[in-house]
C-alpha positions as CSV (number, residue, x, y, z in Angstrom):
1,M,7.8,18.1,-0.1
2,K,4.5,19.1,0.9
3,V,1.7,19.0,-2.0
4,T,-1.8,20.3,-1.4
5,A,-4.5,18.0,-2.6
6,N,-8.3,17.0,-2.1
7,G,-8.0,19.8,0.8
8,I,-5.1,18.1,2.7
9,D,-1.6,18.9,2.8
10,F,0.3,15.5,2.0
11,V,4.1,14.8,2.8
12,C,5.3,13.4,-0.6
13,R,8.6,12.3,-2.2
14,I,9.2,12.5,-5.8
15,D,12.4,10.2,-7.1
16,G,14.0,9.4,-10.7
17,P,14.8,11.0,-14.0
18,P,13.6,14.7,-13.9
19,D,11.6,15.7,-16.9
20,S,14.1,17.4,-18.9
21,E,16.2,13.6,-19.3
22,G,13.2,12.2,-21.0
23,D,9.9,10.6,-20.7
24,A,10.3,8.4,-17.8
25,P,6.9,6.5,-16.7
26,W,5.5,7.5,-13.5
27,L,5.2,5.2,-10.8
28,T,3.2,5.1,-7.5
29,F,3.5,3.7,-4.0
30,S,0.6,3.6,-1.5
31,N,2.0,2.5,2.0
32,S,0.3,0.3,4.7
33,L,-1.5,1.8,7.7
34,N,1.3,2.7,10.5
35,T,4.0,3.5,7.9
36,N,5.2,6.2,6.2
37,L,6.6,6.7,2.3
38,S,10.4,5.1,3.8
39,L,8.6,1.5,3.2
40,W,9.5,1.6,0.1
41,D,13.1,2.9,0.3
42,E,14.4,-0.5,-1.3
43,Q,12.1,-0.2,-4.0
44,V,13.1,3.3,-4.8
45,A,16.8,2.7,-4.7
46,L,16.4,0.1,-7.5
47,L,13.9,1.7,-10.0
48,S,14.6,5.4,-9.6
49,D,16.7,5.3,-12.7
50,R,14.1,4.2,-14.8
51,Y,10.7,5.6,-13.1
52,R,9.5,8.9,-11.8
53,I,8.4,7.8,-8.5
54,L,5.7,9.2,-6.0
55,R,5.5,8.3,-2.8
56,Y,3.4,10.0,-0.3
57,N,2.3,9.7,3.2
58,T,-1.2,8.5,3.7
59,R,-3.6,11.1,5.5
60,G,-3.2,10.9,9.0
61,H,0.1,9.8,8.9
62,D,3.6,11.6,9.6
63,G,3.0,15.2,8.7
64,T,0.2,14.8,6.3
65,G,-3.1,16.4,7.2
66,A,-6.0,14.4,8.6
67,P,-9.6,15.7,8.1
68,P,-12.6,15.1,10.2
69,G,-13.6,11.7,9.8
70,P,-14.8,9.3,9.1
71,W,-13.2,8.1,5.8
72,E,-13.8,5.5,3.3
73,L,-11.4,3.8,1.0
74,E,-13.0,5.6,-1.9
75,D,-11.5,8.8,-0.1
76,L,-7.9,7.8,0.2
77,A,-8.1,6.8,-3.5
78,A,-9.6,10.2,-4.4
79,D,-6.5,11.6,-2.4
80,I,-4.1,9.6,-5.2
81,V,-6.0,11.3,-8.2
82,A,-5.9,14.7,-6.4
83,L,-2.1,14.1,-5.7
84,W,-1.7,13.1,-9.8
85,D,-4.0,16.3,-11.0
86,T,-2.1,18.9,-8.9
87,L,1.2,17.1,-9.7
88,G,0.4,16.8,-14.1
89,I,0.4,13.0,-14.0
90,A,-2.1,11.3,-16.7
91,R,-1.5,8.3,-15.8
92,S,1.0,6.1,-13.4
93,H,1.8,2.7,-12.6
94,F,0.5,1.9,-8.9
95,V,2.0,-0.3,-6.3
96,G,-0.2,-0.3,-2.8
97,L,0.6,-2.8,-0.1
98,S,-2.3,-3.5,2.7
99,I,-4.6,-0.7,3.3
100,G,-2.7,0.9,0.0
101,G,-3.7,-2.3,-1.8
102,M,-7.1,-1.9,-0.7
103,T,-6.9,2.0,-1.9
104,G,-5.8,0.9,-5.0
105,Q,-9.1,-1.4,-5.6
106,A,-11.0,1.7,-5.2
107,L,-8.4,3.3,-7.5
108,A,-9.3,0.7,-10.0
109,L,-12.8,0.6,-9.8
110,G,-13.0,4.2,-10.0
111,W,-10.5,5.6,-12.4
112,P,-8.9,2.7,-14.2
113,E,-7.8,5.2,-16.8
114,R,-5.3,6.5,-14.9
115,I,-3.5,3.3,-13.9
116,G,-1.0,1.4,-16.2
117,A,0.6,-1.7,-14.1
118,F,-1.3,-2.7,-11.4
119,V,0.2,-4.2,-8.1
120,L,-1.3,-5.2,-5.1
121,A,0.4,-6.6,-2.4
122,D,-0.1,-8.4,1.2
123,T,-3.8,-6.9,0.8
124,R,-7.6,-8.3,0.8
125,A,-11.0,-7.3,-0.5
126,D,-13.2,-8.5,2.1
127,F,-13.6,-7.8,5.9
128,T,-14.1,-11.1,7.2
129,G,-12.1,-13.7,9.7
130,E,-9.5,-13.2,12.0
131,F,-9.0,-9.7,10.5
132,A,-12.5,-8.8,11.3
133,E,-12.4,-9.6,14.8
134,T,-8.9,-7.8,15.5
135,V,-9.2,-4.3,13.8
136,P,-11.7,-3.4,15.9
137,K,-10.1,-4.6,19.0
138,L,-7.1,-2.5,17.7
139,I,-9.1,0.3,17.2
140,E,-10.3,0.6,20.6
141,S,-7.3,0.1,22.3
142,V,-5.6,3.2,20.3
143,R,-8.8,5.1,21.3
144,E,-8.1,4.4,24.6
145,N,-4.4,4.2,25.0
146,G,-3.0,5.9,22.2
147,L,-0.5,4.0,19.5
148,A,1.7,2.4,22.2
149,P,0.0,-0.9,21.7
150,L,0.5,-0.9,18.5
151,V,3.9,-0.2,18.8
152,E,4.1,-3.6,21.0
153,A,1.6,-5.8,18.8
154,M,2.2,-5.2,15.3
155,P,5.6,-6.6,14.6
156,S,4.3,-10.2,16.0
157,R,1.6,-9.7,12.9
158,W,3.9,-8.1,10.5
159,F,6.8,-10.5,10.6
160,T,7.7,-14.0,11.2
161,D,9.1,-15.5,14.7
162,E,12.1,-16.0,12.8
163,V,12.5,-12.6,11.2
164,R,11.9,-11.3,14.7
165,A,14.4,-12.9,16.5
166,A,17.3,-12.8,13.6
167,R,16.3,-9.3,12.6
168,P,16.0,-6.9,15.5
169,E,16.9,-3.8,13.4
170,L,13.8,-4.8,11.4
171,V,11.4,-4.9,14.0
172,Q,13.0,-1.4,15.0
173,R,12.2,-0.1,11.7
174,A,8.8,-1.5,12.3
175,R,8.2,0.3,15.7
176,D,9.7,3.7,14.2
177,L,7.3,3.7,11.3
178,I,4.4,2.7,13.9
179,A,5.2,5.7,15.8
180,S,5.2,8.0,13.3
181,N,1.1,7.6,12.5
182,T,-1.4,9.6,14.7
183,V,-4.3,8.1,16.8
184,E,-6.9,10.1,14.3
185,G,-5.2,8.9,11.2
186,Y,-5.3,5.3,12.6
187,I,-8.5,5.3,13.9
188,A,-10.2,6.7,10.6
189,C,-8.1,4.4,8.1
190,A,-8.7,1.5,10.2
191,G,-12.4,2.2,10.2
192,A,-12.2,2.7,6.5
193,M,-10.8,-1.0,6.4
194,T,-14.0,-2.3,8.5
195,R,-16.0,-1.3,5.7
196,L,-13.8,-3.1,3.2
197,D,-16.3,-4.5,0.6
198,F,-14.7,-5.3,-2.9
199,M,-14.7,-9.1,-3.4
200,D,-17.8,-9.0,-5.3
201,R,-16.4,-6.5,-7.5
202,L,-12.7,-7.3,-8.4
203,H,-14.4,-9.1,-11.8
204,E,-15.0,-5.5,-13.0
205,I,-11.3,-4.6,-12.8
206,G,-9.7,-5.5,-16.2
207,L,-6.5,-4.0,-15.6
208,R,-3.4,-6.2,-16.1
209,T,-2.5,-7.0,-12.3
210,L,0.1,-8.8,-10.4
211,L,-0.9,-9.8,-6.6
212,I,1.7,-10.7,-4.2
213,C,1.5,-12.1,-0.8
214,G,3.6,-13.2,1.8
215,A,3.1,-17.1,2.5
216,Q,3.6,-16.1,6.4
217,D,1.2,-13.2,6.4
218,I,-1.5,-13.1,9.1
219,G,-3.4,-10.2,8.2
220,T,-3.9,-10.9,4.9
221,P,-3.3,-14.4,4.1
222,P,-2.4,-16.1,0.9
223,E,-5.9,-17.9,0.7
224,G,-7.7,-14.7,0.3
225,M,-5.1,-13.2,-2.2
226,R,-5.5,-16.5,-4.1
227,E,-9.2,-15.6,-4.2
228,M,-9.0,-12.3,-5.2
229,A,-6.7,-13.5,-8.3
230,R,-9.6,-16.2,-9.3
231,R,-12.0,-13.1,-9.3
232,M,-9.7,-10.5,-11.1
233,P,-9.9,-11.2,-15.4
234,N,-6.5,-10.3,-15.7
235,A,-4.3,-11.2,-12.7
236,T,-1.2,-13.0,-11.7
237,Y,-0.6,-14.0,-8.5
238,V,2.9,-14.6,-6.4
239,E,3.3,-16.0,-3.0
240,I,7.2,-15.1,-1.2
241,D,8.1,-17.8,0.8
242,P,9.3,-16.5,3.4
243,S,7.7,-13.7,4.3
244,G,4.9,-12.0,6.8
245,H,2.9,-8.8,5.8
246,L,5.6,-6.7,4.7
247,S,7.1,-8.8,2.2
248,N,8.7,-5.6,0.5
249,I,11.1,-5.4,3.3
250,E,11.1,-8.7,4.9
251,N,12.3,-10.2,1.5
252,P,12.8,-7.7,-0.8
253,A,15.0,-10.0,-3.4
254,A,11.8,-12.2,-4.1
255,F,9.8,-8.9,-3.9
256,H,11.6,-7.5,-6.7
257,A,11.7,-10.7,-8.4
258,A,8.2,-10.6,-8.7
259,L,7.6,-6.8,-9.5
260,V,10.6,-5.8,-11.9
261,P,9.8,-8.2,-14.8
262,F,6.0,-6.9,-14.2
263,L,6.6,-3.4,-14.9
264,E,9.1,-4.0,-17.6
265,S,6.5,-5.5,-19.4
266,F,5.0,-2.3,-19.9
267,D,6.0,0.0,-22.4
268,G,5.0,3.2,-20.7
269,P,2.6,3.8,-18.0
270,G,-0.5,3.8,-19.8
271,D,0.3,0.6,-21.9
272,G,-0.3,-3.2,-21.8
């Protein structure tokens, strides 16, 4: 379905029980850069019997509009709030991975009252180290050569060597997701990541939070997420081993083992 919010036409999907079958809590998933809402297929299959689930393609990704840049992470968070307002969602659980988790931090800092359970997976709160060295180079490569370099390069950053060798279908799924992006969407979203600077504000996020990270994640490594957990007053950290960056599809059983009990500990989307 298409939903117009914040002046943008978003590709969205809603799964789960209809309104007529009770008051199921809302759950919103925000995907990583270079993917689309299908990133969460395994989670939706598991959870759609008890939650009304909103998924959307981030601006500039796979059919969602791309207003002129530059964009900030706060803009991406405002997109979520606008989608919630348009769809009549007062509060929702939130799960974001990578840039979805960065967007989630902006969301929690600006609109904490709209969030129930708060889950950040394979993400980071600062633009430092190897990440700061790599992203500008990728932006310039895409600017000059389109998405082809990402299709080749990103699986090696997303998955462990063992997974790439043993599960070629997962690597191909990743390549297809990357190809669904747009040059404009990548450059503007990656540009927003270069201005990521939430680490010193994490103490302001009082929401009960679950942090999940793949033990072999290169781009958003465990040490960074452990530091995030130390700075957040109400956070629990879970490390998934083995897994690289896309922990929800590389090791979904371990991801679900962390996610499901945390969600179930909330009586409703605004409780906890």
